[in-house]
C-alpha positions as CSV (number, residue, x, y, z in Angstrom):
1,M,22.9,-69.0,27.9
2,T,24.6,-70.8,24.9
3,R,27.5,-73.1,25.3
4,L,29.9,-70.9,24.6
5,C,28.9,-68.4,26.8
6,R,28.9,-71.0,29.5
7,G,32.3,-72.7,28.7
8,L,33.9,-69.5,29.0
9,L,32.0,-68.5,32.2
10,V,33.2,-71.5,34.2
11,S,36.9,-70.9,32.6
12,L,36.7,-67.6,33.8
13,L,35.9,-68.2,37.0
14,A,37.7,-71.0,37.6
15,G,41.1,-69.0,36.5
16,L,40.0,-66.2,39.1
17,A,39.4,-68.8,41.8
18,S,42.4,-70.5,41.3
19,V,44.4,-67.3,41.1
20,S,42.6,-65.0,44.0
21,C,45.5,-65.4,46.5
22,R,48.1,-64.8,44.3
23,A,47.1,-61.7,42.2
24,A,47.3,-58.1,42.9
25,P,43.5,-57.3,44.1
26,G,41.7,-56.4,41.0
27,E,43.9,-57.5,38.5
28,V,43.5,-60.4,36.1
29,R,46.3,-61.3,32.8
30,V,44.5,-63.3,30.2
31,G,46.4,-64.8,27.8
32,S,45.8,-66.2,24.0
33,K,47.6,-68.6,21.5
34,K,49.0,-67.5,18.4
35,F,45.7,-68.0,15.8
36,T,42.9,-65.6,15.6
37,E,39.8,-67.6,17.7
38,S,42.2,-67.7,20.6
39,V,42.8,-63.9,20.5
40,V,39.3,-63.3,20.0
41,L,37.9,-65.2,23.2
42,G,40.7,-63.7,25.0
43,E,39.4,-60.6,24.1
44,I,36.0,-61.4,25.0
45,V,37.0,-62.5,28.8
46,T,39.2,-59.4,29.3
47,Q,36.3,-57.0,28.2
48,M,33.8,-59.7,30.8
49,V,36.4,-59.2,33.4
50,R,36.8,-55.3,33.1
51,G,32.5,-55.5,33.2
52,T,32.9,-56.5,36.7
53,G,35.0,-53.7,37.7
54,A,38.1,-55.3,37.8
55,R,41.6,-54.4,35.9
56,A,42.1,-56.4,33.3
57,E,45.2,-57.0,30.4
58,H,44.6,-59.4,27.4
59,R,48.5,-60.8,26.4
60,A,47.2,-61.7,23.0
61,Q,49.4,-64.4,20.8
62,L,51.8,-66.0,22.9
63,G,52.4,-68.9,21.1
64,G,50.9,-72.4,21.4
65,T,49.7,-74.8,24.2
66,Q,52.8,-75.2,25.6
67,V,54.0,-71.4,25.9
68,L,50.9,-70.6,27.7
69,W,51.2,-73.6,29.8
70,H,54.6,-72.0,31.3
71,A,52.9,-68.6,31.3
72,L,50.8,-69.8,33.7
73,L,52.5,-71.8,36.1
74,A,55.1,-68.9,36.0
75,G,52.2,-66.7,37.1
76,E,52.5,-64.7,34.1
77,I,49.2,-64.8,33.0
78,Y,45.9,-66.2,35.1
79,L,43.7,-67.9,32.4
80,Y,43.5,-68.5,28.9
81,P,40.7,-69.9,26.9
């Protein structure tokens, strides 16, 4: 398993574990920053979640770190790569 895949998997699992009590069953909202690499990683994570049978939504290009951090705190997204 490559470093990138391991990192994505760890991020995904940590994000899912931290929101398992707040999220509707089987629903994951993934955010991404406003640059190409983040959008691509956000889509990869979204597809990985969907591959497990869970529902997932990718909220792409939300903005910078501060915007995504506030979205995490507000529960608008559950994780971002």
